[in-house]
N, C-alpha and C positions, 0 to 999 in steps of 0.2 A: 918282410918278416923279421922278427927279433929272435935272438938266440933263445930267449925264454919260451918261444912258441913251439920249440921242439922237445921231444922226450929223449930219453937216453939211447933209443934206437934210431934217432934222427928222423922220426916221423912227426908230422904236425900234430900238436895236441888237439883232441876233438873239440875242446872248448873254443879254440881259435877258429875252427871251421864253423861253429855255431855263430860266432860273432859276425861272419860274413853274411849268414842268413838273416840275422837281426838287422844288419845294415840294409839289406834288400827289402825287408819288411817296412822299414822307415821310408825308403825311397818309393816303394810301390803303393803303400797304404799309410800315408802320413796321418798321425794322430790316432791310429788304431792300436789297440792292445790285444795281443794274441790270447786266445782262450786255451789253446793246447798246441802241442807240436809233436810231430812224428818224424823221427830222423832215422834214415837208413844209411849207415856208413858202408859203402860198397868196396872199400879198399883203403889203403893207407896213402897219405900224401907225404912225400919225402922232400928233403931239401933239394932245390933245383927243379922240381916238377913244375910244368906249366899248368896253370889252372884257369879255366874259363867258367864264368858264372852266368846262368840264364834263368829267367823266371817268367811265370804267367800268373795272372789273377783270374780265377773263375768264380762264378756264383753257384753255390749249392744251397738251395732253400733261402734262408735269411742270412747265410754266412758268405763272406768272401774268403776264398781259399787261395793262399799263395803257395805255389809249387816252385821250388828252386832246385835246379840241377846243374 
């Protein structure tokens, strides 16, 4: 993480968290373009927190749905 990734309260900027989700999209569904995103921030990430990222891809009708947690 870079110093610029943190706000004045030393929390990770939400845009930086979204970048991790975008990277996971490219990894799991290469060449696909998302049509929409729903993001639920369940808490803050602070400097020094350990973070693990996991994901699944499910089919809903004609859509592939990437879930990241």
